[in-house]
C-alpha positions in Angstrom: 53.2 71.4 122.6 50.5 73.0 120.3 53.3 74.5 118.2 55.0 71.1 117.9 51.9 69.4 117.0 51.2 72.1 114.4 54.5 71.5 113.0 53.9 67.8 112.8 50.5 68.2 111.1 52.2 70.5 108.6 55.0 68.1 107.9 52.5 65.3 107.4 50.4 67.4 105.0 53.5 68.2 102.9 54.4 64.5 102.8 50.8 63.7 101.6 51.1 66.3 99.0 54.3 65.0 97.7 53.1 61.4 97.5 49.8 62.6 95.8 51.8 64.8 93.4 54.1 61.9 92.3 51.0 59.6 91.9 49.1 62.0 89.6 52.2 62.9 87.7 52.9 59.2 87.0 49.2 58.7 85.8 48.4 61.9 84.0 51.8 63.7 83.2 52.9 67.2 84.1 51.0 69.9 86.0 50.5 68.2 89.3 53.4 69.5 91.2 52.8 69.8 95.1 52.8 73.6 94.5 50.1 73.3 91.8 48.1 71.0 94.2 48.1 73.6 96.9 47.0 76.3 94.5 44.1 74.0 93.3 43.2 73.3 96.9 43.1 77.0 97.8 41.0 77.6 94.7 38.5 74.9 95.8 38.3 76.3 99.3 37.4 79.8 98.1 35.1 78.4 95.2 33.6 75.2 96.4 30.6 75.7 94.0 31.7 75.8 90.4 28.8 78.0 89.4 30.2 80.9 91.3 33.3 80.8 88.9 33.0 83.1 86.0 33.8 81.8 82.5 34.6 85.3 81.6 38.0 85.2 83.5 40.9 82.9 82.9 42.7 80.5 85.3 45.5 83.1 85.3 43.1 85.6 86.6 42.0 83.4 89.3 45.6 82.7 90.2 45.9 86.4 91.2 42.6 86.7 92.7 42.9 83.8 95.2 46.1 85.7 96.5 43.5 88.1 98.1 42.4 87.0 101.4 39.6 89.5 102.1 36.4 88.4 100.4 34.9 92.0 99.8 38.2 93.1 98.2 38.5 90.0 96.0 34.9 90.3 95.0 35.6 94.0 93.9 38.4 92.9 91.6 36.4 90.1 90.1 33.6 92.6 89.2 36.1 95.1 87.7 38.1 92.5 85.8 34.8 91.4 84.2 33.2 94.8 83.6 36.3 96.5 82.4 37.7 93.5 80.6 41.1 93.7 82.3 43.9 91.5 81.1 45.9 89.5 83.7 48.6 92.3 83.5 46.0 95.0 84.0 44.6 93.2 87.0 48.0 92.8 88.6 48.6 96.5 88.1 45.3 97.4 89.8 45.9 95.3 92.6 49.5 96.5 93.0 48.3 100.1 92.9 45.9 99.5 95.6 42.8 100.6 93.7 40.3 99.1 96.1 42.0 100.7 99.1 42.2 104.1 97.2 38.5 103.9 96.6 37.4 102.4 99.8 39.4 104.3 102.4 37.5 107.7 102.0 34.1 105.9 101.4 31.3 105.2 103.7 30.0 101.7 104.6 27.3 101.7 101.9 29.9 102.8 99.2 32.3 100.0 100.4 29.6 97.5 100.2 28.6 98.7 96.6 32.2 98.2 95.6 32.3 94.7 96.7 28.8 93.8 95.1 29.0 95.8 91.8 32.6 97.3 91.4 33.1 100.9 90.8 29.9 102.7 89.8 30.2 106.2 88.2 27.2 108.3 89.5 28.6 111.8 89.7 31.7 113.7 88.5 33.2 113.3 91.9 33.5 109.5 91.2 36.0 110.3 88.4 38.5 111.5 90.7 41.0 109.3 92.5 43.2 110.7 95.3 46.0 110.0 94.7 46.4 109.1 91.1 49.3 106.4 90.8 51.5 107.1 87.8 54.3 104.6 88.5 54.3 103.7 84.8 55.9 106.9 83.9 59.6 107.2 82.9 60.1 109.8 85.8 61.6 109.0 89.1 60.4 110.7 92.3 62.5 113.3 94.0 64.0 114.4 90.6 63.5 117.7 88.9 61.3 117.7 85.9 59.1 120.1 84.2 55.3 119.9 83.9 55.8 119.5 80.1 57.9 116.4 80.9 55.0 114.8 82.9 52.7 115.6 80.1 54.9 114.1 77.4 55.3 111.0 79.5 51.6 110.5 80.0 51.1 110.7 76.2 53.9 108.1 75.7 52.1 105.9 78.2 48.5 106.8 77.4 47.1 103.2 77.5 48.5 102.9 81.0 47.1 106.4 81.9 43.7 105.6 80.6 43.7 102.4 82.8 44.6 104.5 85.8 41.8 107.2 84.9 39.3 104.4 85.1 36.0 103.2 83.4 34.8 104.9 80.1 37.6 107.3 79.4 38.5 108.2 75.9 41.4 110.5 74.8 40.4 113.7 73.0 43.7 115.4 72.6 46.6 117.3 74.2 47.1 121.1 74.2 43.8 121.4 72.3 43.7 125.0 71.4 40.8 127.3 72.3 40.6 130.9 71.1 39.0 133.7 72.9 39.0 136.7 70.6 42.8 137.1 69.9 44.1 135.0 72.7 44.8 131.3 72.5 44.7 128.9 75.3 45.9 125.2 75.4 44.4 122.9 78.1 47.0 120.2 78.9 44.9 117.1 78.4 41.3 116.6 77.3 39.3 113.3 77.7 35.7 112.3 77.3 34.0 109.8 79.6 31.2 108.0 77.7 29.6 106.7 80.9 29.0 110.0 82.5 28.7 111.7 79.1 31.1 114.6 79.9 34.4 116.1 78.9 37.2 115.9 81.4 40.1 118.5 81.3 43.2 117.7 83.2 45.8 120.5 84.1 49.0 119.6 85.4 51.1 121.7 87.9 51.1 123.5 91.1 47.5 124.4 92.3 47.2 128.2 92.4 44.2 130.5 92.2 45.5 131.5 88.8 45.5 127.7 87.7 42.0 127.3 89.2 40.8 130.4 87.5 42.1 129.2 84.1 40.6 125.8 84.7 37.2 127.5 85.3 37.5 129.3 82.1 38.3 125.9 80.3 35.2 124.3 81.9 32.9 127.2 81.1 34.2 127.3 77.5 33.6 123.6 76.9 30.2 123.7 78.6 29.0 126.7 76.5 30.8 125.9 73.1 31.6 122.3 72.9 29.3 120.0 74.7 26.0 119.1 73.4 22.7 119.7 75.2 22.3 116.0 76.3 25.8 115.9 77.7 26.7 116.6 81.3 28.8 119.5 82.6 32.5 119.3 81.9 34.8 118.2 84.7 38.2 119.7 85.6 40.9 118.0 87.4 43.9 119.8 88.8 46.6 117.2 89.1 49.7 118.2 91.3 52.2 116.7 93.7 50.8 118.7 96.5 47.1 119.6 96.2 45.9 122.8 98.0 42.3 122.3 98.9 42.1 125.6 100.8 43.0 127.6 97.8 40.6 125.6 95.7 37.7 125.9 98.2 38.0 129.8 98.5 38.7 130.4 94.8 35.7 128.4 93.5 32.0 128.9 94.5 30.7 126.9 97.4 28.3 124.9 95.3 31.2 123.7 93.0 30.8 120.2 91.9 33.0 120.0 88.8 36.5 121.2 89.5 38.7 119.0 91.7 42.3 119.0 93.1 44.0 115.7 93.2 47.5 114.6 93.9 49.7 112.0 92.1 52.4 109.7 93.0 55.2 108.3 90.9 55.6 105.1 92.9 53.1 102.4 94.0 51.9 103.6 97.6 51.8 101.1 100.5 48.4 100.6 102.2 50.0 102.4 105.2 50.8 105.5 103.2 47.2 105.6 101.9 46.0 105.2 105.5 48.3 108.1 106.6 47.0 110.3 103.8 43.4 109.7 104.8 44.2 110.5 108.5 46.0 113.7 107.5 42.9 114.7 105.6 40.7 113.9 108.7 43.2 116.2 110.7 42.9 119.0 108.2 39.1 118.7 108.3 39.0 119.0 112.1 41.4 121.9 112.2 39.5 123.9 109.6 36.2 123.1 111.1 37.6 124.4 114.4 39.1 127.5 112.7 36.4 128.3 110.1 33.3 126.8 111.6 30.8 126.0 108.9 33.4 126.7 106.2 35.2 123.4 106.9 37.3 121.8 104.1 35.5 118.7 102.8 
């Protein structure tokens, strides 16, 4: 009986909207279809006070934002759209890549609240690192064989999209930027600068091994000692791979390491369930290593 009454109310509401749509169209012209009226109604229900609507965002932005049911998540994307000056297309991409979920799933309650109220705030080198990075815009399909150089080349061809995925304040410095130690030459894959944290960010692509970590440490040390200015912060190194190896990273680097990170990447847009499963896997690894190694737990 309740379902039937619900259907009757829904049918009545549809009929009212159709009549209203026809009346407004006759009086004012195009733009008042029943679909548009439903959108306007939803917009009003979310933003009944016009002062809460930002003039910095377009109606097209809000058409995407009102699709988000959770208020904290919607507020986050509003703040980021304004702060980062996202286009509608960029907003769509960030929502589709589950940026909020990627930042929030591994955060504490205070951090999640801050995301909703202020957007993403960069306070430390760790805030520069997402896990995973989502690179669905590259011309590479998952489960296909490709070389590290192919991935680097594709990133350079889609540099604008990659900078968007990296996040706030990133500027491109160069690829394969040569550094020379006596007679030996070395070439970091990708070098960026973050103007908000005032630091260089070096990205190395490929499998995470102790040799790769050692090489990254050398790159970071070189930039800290030879390139960065005194008023700039320590260089950050990110090892980007399909499968990160936190155990190797942990025991290759000093215990007080705060500037070299291992992160995975995906070549497709993850589902929320995939992200949740990834976080649960991290928790399992944490508990397992805590049990096996005591105080030397992987964090």
